[in-house]
N, C-alpha and C positions, 0 to 999 in steps of 0.2 A: 573528475573533479566536476557538481553542480555548477551552473550559475548558483548569483547573490540572489536571484529573480526568478523567476519561473512563473513566464507572463507570454509565453510562445506555444499555446495549448500543450506542454507537456502533462499537465494533469485539468480532465473536463469532468464533468458531472451526470447524472444518469441524461438529461438532456442534448451530451455531446456539445454544451458548452464550457468554454474554458472557465476554471478558477486559476486567480492568480495568486501564487503567494510570495515571502519574501523569506530571506534566509531573517532569523532569530537571533541563533546561538549556536557557535561550532566548537566541540567540546574534543577529546581525544579520537573519539570513535564512534562518533553523534553527530548530527545535523538537524535542528530544530527549524522546519520554519512557518509563519505563521501567514493567514489568508492577506492578503495586501486591505481587501476592506471587510475587515471583521468588524464586532464588535469587538472591546476590550471584555463584559462579563460575558459573551459566546465566541471565548476563542477554536478557532479551529486549524489544528497544526498536522503538520506531514511531518514524520520523524523516519531519521535512515540510522541507524546502529547497526554497529557490530561489536562482536565480542570472541575472542580466541580459549579456546582450552585445551589441553595436555599439550607434547608432545612428541617431534619427531615423527613417524605413522602414524602417530595414534594422535596427532594434531585435526580439531577441528577450528569452524568457522561456521556459526551461526550471525546472520544476516536477516534484519527488521528492516524493512519498509511498511510504516504505518500513518494511518489518518485518524487522529481525533477532532470531532464534531461535535463540538455543545449546540444544544437547540431548546426552544423551548415548549416542552410538553405540550401536545395536542389535548392532552385530558382536561389539567386544569389551567393551563394557557400562564401560570405562573415559574412549576419546578421547571428547571434547568435539568437539561438528564444530557448524555454524554454516549454517542454512537463512535465506536469503533471498529476497525475493520484493516489488518495489517494480513503480509505475506510473508511468509519467515523461509529460510533456503539454509538448512543446515548439509554444512561441507564437511568431508572429509579429507580438507586437503592438505594434509600430513601425506594419505595416498594417493593423490591426484596427480598426471600430470598433463593435463590439458581439463579446459571446461567446459565440454562437448557435451558429456552424460550433465554436468549440472543445467546447464543449455536445454535442453532439448528437455529434463524434467519442469524447466521453470516454462520452459514452450508450452509440454502438454496442459501445466495446468491453467495457464490464464486462455490457452483454448477452449478448455472445459469451462471456465468461469465466464468466458466470454461471447461465444458462441453458440451455434446449432448443431446438433451432427450434420445437420444440408446447410446451415450456409456457411458462408465465408466471411461474412462480414464481420467485424466488429461489433458487439451491442455493449454500449455502457448502459440502456436502459434497466437491468437485472433480470432480461429474459436469456439471458443467455443458459445452457444446463447445469452449470453449478453455481452460478447468482441465483437463480431461481430452486435451488433447493438449500441455498443459503439461507435464505430475506424469508423463504416459507417451514424451516425447517423438515423438509421433504427429503424422502430419502428415495 
């Protein structure tokens, strides 16, 4: 289980600077964090949620880690806009005996998003191969 405070570099922005969050609410299968220094009119949320469907061998779990950040539009300096980014892990938990392949799939996704082909450094600035494709709409 996560701490109520995410304030020891668990979350970083594009510059690699820590962004601190505190637990806002904990529901049955969902936890929401708010940025500690957010402006109330411009919420910045980190949400972790899980849902399960099916039974027995057909049981699946869908887990989501999501960031929603509300900022003022750069177009008119008045309109609030929300940017969302999330990772979804859809697992056939009823037919799994280990999390090895799920870990591999998640590692491959994170590697593609946060590194370049020749690099071994994790990049937070959006220049990883997958990040660049997401940010520019490129293929």
